[in-house]
Structures are given as structure tokens and as C-alpha cells.
C-alpha positions in Angstrom: -170.6 -8.8 71.2 -171.5 -9.9 67.0 -175.0 -10.4 68.4 -174.5 -7.7 70.8 -173.7 -5.4 67.4 -175.8 -7.4 64.7 -179.3 -6.3 67.3 -177.7 -2.4 67.4 -177.3 -1.8 63.8 -177.7 -4.5 61.7 -178.1 -2.5 58.7 -174.6 -1.4 59.5 -173.7 -5.3 59.9 -174.6 -6.3 57.1 -173.8 -3.1 54.6 -169.8 -3.0 56.6 -167.8 -4.0 53.2 -169.9 -1.4 51.4 -168.9 0.9 54.1 -165.2 -0.2 54.3 -165.4 1.0 51.0 -166.8 4.3 51.5 -164.5 5.0 54.0 -161.5 4.3 51.5 -163.6 6.9 48.7 -163.8 9.3 51.3 -160.7 9.4 53.0 -158.7 8.9 49.2 -161.1 11.5 47.6 -159.9 14.2 50.9 -155.6 12.8 50.9 -155.4 13.9 46.7 -158.1 16.8 46.4 -155.8 18.1 49.8 -152.2 17.1 48.6 -153.2 18.5 44.4 -154.8 21.9 46.3 -151.5 22.1 48.7 -149.5 21.8 45.5 -151.2 24.3 43.5 -153.0 26.5 46.4 -149.3 27.0 47.9 -148.1 29.4 44.9 -150.9 31.1 44.4 -151.3 32.2 47.7 -147.1 33.6 47.4 -148.0 35.4 44.0 -151.5 37.0 45.8 -148.9 38.2 48.4 -145.4 38.9 46.7 -147.6 41.0 44.2 -149.3 43.3 46.3 -148.7 47.0 46.2 -145.6 47.8 48.4 -144.2 44.0 48.4 -142.0 42.3 46.8 -142.7 41.8 43.3 -145.5 44.4 43.3 -147.7 43.4 40.4 -150.9 44.9 40.4 -152.6 43.5 37.2 -151.4 40.8 37.6 -152.8 40.9 42.0 -156.0 42.0 40.6 -156.4 39.4 37.4 -155.7 36.6 39.9 -157.3 37.8 43.2 -160.6 37.9 40.8 -159.9 34.8 39.5 -159.7 33.1 43.4 -163.1 35.2 44.7 -165.4 33.9 41.8 -164.4 30.3 42.7 -164.8 31.0 46.6 -167.9 32.6 46.4 -169.6 29.7 44.7 -171.2 27.8 47.2 -169.9 23.8 46.5 -172.8 22.1 45.3 -173.1 25.0 42.5 -169.3 24.4 42.0 -170.2 21.1 41.9 -172.8 20.8 39.0 -170.7 23.7 36.6 -168.5 22.7 35.9 -169.2 18.8 35.4 -168.4 19.9 31.2 -164.6 20.0 32.9 -164.9 17.4 34.8 -166.3 14.2 32.7 -163.2 16.3 30.3 -160.4 15.3 32.7 -161.4 12.2 34.2 -163.9 11.2 31.9 -166.5 10.7 34.3 -168.6 12.5 36.7 -169.4 10.1 39.7 -167.7 8.4 41.5 -164.1 8.5 43.1 -162.5 10.5 40.3 -166.0 12.5 39.6 -165.2 14.3 42.9 -161.5 15.1 43.2 -161.6 17.8 40.7 -164.8 19.7 42.2 -163.0 19.1 45.2 -159.7 20.5 44.2 -162.4 23.2 41.9 -163.5 24.7 46.0 -160.2 23.8 47.8 -157.5 25.0 45.4 -159.0 29.0 46.2 -159.2 28.2 50.1 -156.0 27.2 50.0 -154.9 30.3 48.1 -156.7 33.0 50.5 -155.5 30.5 53.6 -151.4 30.8 52.6 -152.1 34.5 51.8 -153.1 35.1 54.8 -150.8 33.7 56.5 -147.6 35.1 54.7 -148.9 38.8 55.8 -148.4 37.8 59.3 -144.8 37.8 58.9 -142.6 40.0 61.0 -142.1 43.3 57.8 -138.4 43.4 59.3 -137.6 40.2 58.7 -137.8 40.9 55.7 -136.1 43.7 55.6 -133.5 42.4 56.8 -133.1 39.7 54.6 -132.9 42.7 52.1 -130.7 44.3 53.8 -128.7 41.3 53.4 -128.9 41.2 50.4 -131.6 37.8 49.1 -133.0 38.4 46.2 -137.4 38.3 46.5 -136.9 34.4 44.9 -135.1 33.8 48.4 -136.3 35.4 50.7 -139.5 33.9 49.6 -138.1 30.4 50.2 -135.7 31.2 52.6 -138.0 33.7 54.7 -141.4 34.3 53.7 -142.6 30.3 53.6 -140.5 29.5 57.1 -141.3 32.2 58.9 -144.8 31.5 58.6 -145.2 27.8 57.9 -147.0 27.3 61.8 -149.1 29.4 59.8 -149.6 27.3 56.6 -149.7 24.6 59.0 -152.9 25.8 60.1 -154.4 26.9 56.8 -153.8 23.1 55.4 -155.3 21.7 58.3 -159.2 23.9 57.5 -158.9 22.7 54.2 -158.8 19.4 54.8 -161.8 19.3 57.7 -163.2 21.2 55.1 -162.2 18.9 52.3 -163.8 15.7 55.0 -167.4 18.1 54.5 -167.1 18.9 50.9 -166.4 15.1 50.4 -169.8 14.2 51.3 -171.3 16.6 50.2 -170.4 15.3 46.7 -172.3 12.1 47.6 -175.9 13.7 47.3 -174.9 13.9 44.1 -173.0 10.1 43.6 -170.1 11.9 44.4 -169.2 8.7 46.3 -167.7 7.8 49.2 -169.9 7.7 53.3 -172.2 10.6 52.5 -173.1 8.6 49.5 -173.2 5.6 51.3 -175.0 7.5 53.9 -177.7 9.0 51.5 -177.6 5.7 49.3 -178.4 3.5 51.6 -179.3 5.1 55.3 -181.4 8.5 54.4 -183.2 7.1 51.6 -184.4 3.4 53.0 -185.0 5.2 56.6 -181.6 3.3 58.1 -181.2 5.6 61.3 -178.2 3.2 62.3 -176.8 3.3 58.8 -177.1 7.5 59.4 -175.9 8.0 63.1 -172.1 5.3 62.3 -171.1 7.1 58.9 -171.8 10.5 60.8 -169.8 9.3 64.1 -167.2 8.1 61.3 -167.2 11.5 59.4 -166.7 13.1 63.3 -163.6 10.7 64.2 -162.0 11.7 60.7 -162.4 15.3 61.5 -161.3 14.9 64.7 -158.2 13.1 63.6 -157.1 15.7 61.5 -157.7 18.5 63.6 -155.9 16.6 66.5 -152.6 15.8 64.2 -152.5 19.0 63.1 -152.5 21.4 66.0 -149.4 19.0 67.2 -148.2 19.8 64.2 -148.5 23.6 64.6 -148.0 23.6 68.0 -144.2 22.4 67.2 -143.5 23.9 64.5 -144.9 27.5 66.5 -141.7 28.9 68.1 
């Protein structure tokens, strides 16, 4: 079996320790960036929802300013964002390369995405349920965490699944500029040396990761939907 694999993909076998490290780096950067983006993006999405006109805590100025900031970061292509915030990345983590250097731009890219997805999920909540909570004397904050977030949980899970899948793609892009992970591995050891087996195996691994994330997300969505 080993001899067969050596003949089929000799470069992958020789670089296997580097491939494992790249895999671990990709998992780490997606997990860290996704977790922090969720921590930041969910509250921002809630604020964007409740400060809308005729909503629980209407505040047109806050909604407009926050919405413009979110739209600005969302509209920037990730490659441009990656380079545009280099001073911020260096200030926060002391480097712009490797795992640390990739996590910061991944957070900046995914947080606005999470916020808009959460806003969209919250807006789908039946207004009648909110009115019922109001009629029972619930405060705006009680309605947010007892009604909005609970009723929108399937949509929130769906949003976080999409974000994680997008982060996997972003992490591969970050690898093209020294961000580490599978993207960096594919470019450095595969593309630059015309090693087809390295490119193919790396692509298959990325596809498998995406499918596992999507499958888990779909399972949770199915369990939470009612």
C-alpha cells in the first residue's frame, strides 16, 4: 500500500509532515477566526436588527453608521482587505505572516458577513411572536434573548455554517500571501514546482473539510428547525 502511494503521489508522501502541519494550521485559523467572528458578528447583527425603523430599539443614526461600516468591510475583496489592514494586523499580533498573521484579516472579513446573516435571520422571526412577548410585559432585552435569538436559532446556525465554509476559502487565499495553512502549502510546494499530486491532494482535503462542515451544519439545522 505504501509503495503504491509512493508511486501515485511521491511528492505528497515526501511532504506529509508539512501537509499535516498545513492541515492543522487551516483548522486552527478557521476555528479561531470563526469563533471570534461569531462573538462579534452576532451582537452586531442584533443591533442592526433592533435599531431598524419601527423595531424594538429604533435608532436611525446608530443603525446607519453601523450599517455603513459593515457594508464597507463586506464590499472589500478579501485579497485587498488582507493587504489594506497590514498595519492593524502587525499592531495586534506582531506579524503579518503565518497563522497569527492570517487570523486577523479573516476576522475582519468574516465578522461583517456574520452580522448581515444574523440580521437576515432575525428579520425572519414572526412579528406576532414579538408582539405577544411585548403584550406580556417583556423588556426589549428579554425579547432579544428569549424570543428573537431562540426563534432565529436555525437561521443563526445556517449563517454560521455559511461563514465557516467561506472562511475555509478565505484561509486558502491567505495562504497565497504567506498566511500558512493548506493554501500556502499548495502554492509553495505544489504550484511553484509543478507538483500536480500536491495540488490535487490539497484540493481534495479542502473539499472534504467543506463537506464535513456543511454536513454538520445541515444536521444541526434539521435538529433545531420546528
